[in-house]
N, C-alpha and C positions, 0 to 999 in steps of 0.2 A: 504494500500500500504506500502511495506517495503522500507525504505530508507537505501541504502547500500553504503558501501565504496568498492573500488577495489584497491588491492595492486598489482602492476605490470601493466605498461601501454605500453608494447611492442606490437608485432604483435598479439599475442593471446588476450591480454587485450583489444586491440582495437576491435577485433571481438566480444568480450563479451559486450562491450559498445554498439556496433551497434545492437546486438541481443536484448538488453534490451529495445530498443526504442519501438518496438511493444508490449512489455510486461509491459509498463509503468503503466498500471492499477494495476499490482500486485507488481512490484519491480522497483525502480528507483535509479540509481547511483547518489550520490550527492557529493562524496569525492573521490579523487584519491591519491595514494601514489606512489612516484617515488623517487629514490635516487638522481636523477638529474631533479628536477621539472622544471628548466628553459627550458629544452628541450621539455617539454610536455605542454607548455602554450597553444599552438594552439589546441591541442587535448582536453585539459581541457575546453577551451572556447567553442569548438564545442559541447561538451556534458554537459556544465553547471556544471563543477566540481570545488569544492574547492581543492587545491593542498597542500600536505604535503610532507616533505622529509623523514618522519619517521612514523612507525606504532604508536609509543607512541603519537605523535602529533595528528594523525588521531583519535585515541581512546579517546582523550580528547574532541572531537566534540560531543556534547550531542544529535545531530540529527541522528547520525549514529546508526542504529538498527541491522545491520548485515554486514558481511565482506565477500568478494570474493577474493580468492588468485589466482593470475596468475603469480607466481614467480618461480625461479629455484627450482627443485625438492628437493635438499638437504636442503633447507630452511624451508620446509613445517612444519615439526614437531615442531620446535622451535616457528615459527610464530603462529601455531595453539594454542600452549600452552599460548602464550602471549595474544592472542585474547580471549581465553576461560577464562583466569584469569580476563579479563575486563568484562566478562559476555555477550559476543557477540557470536551469532551463526556464523558458517563459512561454506562456500562452497569452497572446495579446488579443483583446477585443478588436473588432473591425471598426473603421478602416485601420489598417496597420499604421499608415501615416497619411498625410495629406499631399505629400510630394514624393515623386519617384526617387529623388536623391536621398531623402531621409529613409525610404524603404531599403535602398541599397546599403545605407549606413547601418541600419538595424541588422540586416541579414549578415553583413560582413563582421559585425561585432560578435555575433553568435558563432559564426564559422571560425573566427580566430580564437574564440574562447573554447571551442569544442563542445558547445551546449546547443540544445535544440531550441529553435524558435518555431512555435506553432501559432496559427492564426485562427481566431474563433469565428469563422463563417459557419454558423450553426446549421444553415439550410443545406450545406453540403451533405449533411447526414440524413436528409429526407430519403426514405426508400424509393420514392418516385423519381427523384433526381438521379439516384444511383441506377435505376432501371433505364432512364433515358440515356445515361452515359453508355450503358451496355448496348442499347439499341443502336446508338450512333456508331459505336466502335465496331458493331457487327457488320456494317455496310448495308443493312436492310433498307435504309432511306436513299440509297444511291448516292449520287454526287450532291453534297450539301450546298444549299443555295442561300438560305436565309434563316435568321433566328429572331424571335420576338420575346420580349419580357415585359411584364407589368407587375409592380408590387406597390400597393398603396395601403395605408392604414390611418388610424386616428390618433396615433401616439403623440403627435405634435400638440394636441389639445389636452391629452390626459396625463402626460408625463413631462411636465415642464421643468426645465432646469436652465438657469441663465446661460451656461456655457453651451448647452445643446442648441440654443437659438442665436448664438453669436455668429455673425457672418464669417468670421475668421475660422472658427471651430467647425461650423456646419454650413459650408457654402453650397450654393446651387440647389436651393429648395430642399426636396426630400432625398437628395443624393446620399448623404452620410447615413440617414436613418433607414432607408429602404433600398434605394437604387444600387448601392454598392453590393448588396447580396446578389442581385441579378448580374452585375458585372463579373463577380466571381463565378457564377454559373456559366456565363458566356465563355469566359476564358477556359473553364474546366471542360466544356463540351466541344468548343470549336477553335480555341486558340486565341492568340493575342490580337488586339485591335490596331489598325493602321491610322485611322482618322475619324473624327467625330464632328457633327454639326448639331446645334441645340436650339431649343426654344423654351424659355422660362416665362410663365405668366403668373403674376402675383395679384391676388385679390385682397389679401390681408396680411400684414406683417406679424412677426412674433410679438408677444406670446399668442398661442393659438393660431399659428401660421396657416394660411390657406393659399396654396399655389399648385401649379402643375408644371412638371418638367418633362419635355420630350427630347429624345436623342436619336439621331440617325448615325449608324455606325458602319464603317467599312473595315473588314478584317484583313489581316495580312494574306490569308489564303484566298481572297477574292470574294468571300461571302459578304452579304449585307445583313443589317440588323436594325431593329427599332427597340427602344426602351422607353417606358413611361412610368411615372409615379405621381400621385396626387396626395397633397396634404390639405385637408383631412377628409377622408371618406371611409366608409366601412371597409374593413380588411379584405383585400383581394390579392390573389396570386395567380399568375399564369406564365408559363414558360413553354415555348413552342419552337420546334426545329423542323425545317422544311428541306426536303431533298427531291431529286428527280423521280424517285420511285415510292416516296411515302413521306409522312410527317408524324411526329410524336409530340403530343401536347400534355403537359402536366398543369392541372388547374386545381385550385383549392388545396394545394400541397399534397394531397393523397390520391387524386383521381388522374388517371392516365388514359389518353385516347390514342390509339395507333391506327393510322390510315395508310394502307399499303395498296399499290396499284393492283387492280384485279381481284382484291380480296375484300370480304366484309369488314366494316369498321369494327375494331376491337376496343372494348372499354375494360379497364382494370382498376381495382381499388387496392392501393398499397397501404400497409399498416401506418397508423398514426403513432408517432414516437415522440419522446422527449429529446429534442435535438440538443439541448444544453447538456443534459446528462451524457449523451453520446459523445459530444465533443470533449468533455472532461475525461471520459473513459478512454477515448482515443489518444488523448495527450498522455495519460498514465500508461497506456499500453506501449506507446512509442518510447517511453522512458524506461520501461522494464523488459525490453526485448521482444515485445509483440510486434504487430504490424506497424510499418512506418506511418507517420502522420500523413493523411491523404492530400494535403495541400503543399505543393512543392515551393521552394524558394522562388523559382522562375515565375510561377503562377502568382505568388504574392506580389512580386514587383510588377508584373504585367497588369494586374488589377489596379494597383495604385497609379500606374502610368496612364491608363485610360481614365481613371478618376480625375487625375490632375488635368488632363486634356479637356474633359467636360467642364470643369471649373473655369479653365481658361477661356473656353468658348462662350460660356454664359457671361463672363465678365466683358467679353468682346462683342456682346450683343448678338450672339448666335453664330459667329463666324466659324468656318471650317478650320479645325486645328489638327495638325499631325501629332500622332502619339510618339513620344520618344522611344 
């Protein structure tokens, strides 16, 4: 069992603590870090955590074997470097960083220290997404032509925190909250992106932001793609890959529709799972000699690269931007 510390005890940090309870045979949180530990005493008592006000203080705890980051996005690269220097593996919440250069810096710090860097794109662990990956790799869809993604929810209204609505921390509408999940799925299924064009429409600023972001994508392999996200509207998820001989669509996270040329449409229902628990268990497994963590360093950097290009395009009024 891995004994871990968690940095960041806000809304999402608490979700990770709750998810770790069923995963206690593989990973258990023993230490928490918050800049205002007095405010987190009740939460720490609930989960049996020692509390520290700084990362340095936590890293001095000899029982801590790994670290999970649930902190503001702009802090990730520096925090990963600090943790890696202490010889601790780290699981970082998405987005890994806001800029490709910082993503490379984080990856290199962990490579040089010989520790694992894992990225918490929890929707990678949806069985339906795994099934789509298998279908794509099987060649059943023929030549891949186009991919579409849509992920919207109401979190911008129900889970407000000042940093989450700061334009520097959370740029381009719903991109950091929802869209980055789809970017990871795109990179996982069909590879890196070459260029993007965007349209952001704002009806209401934060708090309780109301906006929509649309993205046109061109992939390095010649495929096209579209991505959309709306803040705020009832939760919606759809991921769809099109090829010359078929298409595979995942909607509502567990339903999959397979349409193959000359065959009846097939509909499948995949299991609903606790994706946060699964990502924590995958992190623990990778540290104890089990399966490698399923997100490669190249994929981490490629996802941040297209993320940064989308932010640049939005800031430029929707201009087409090449991905580094």
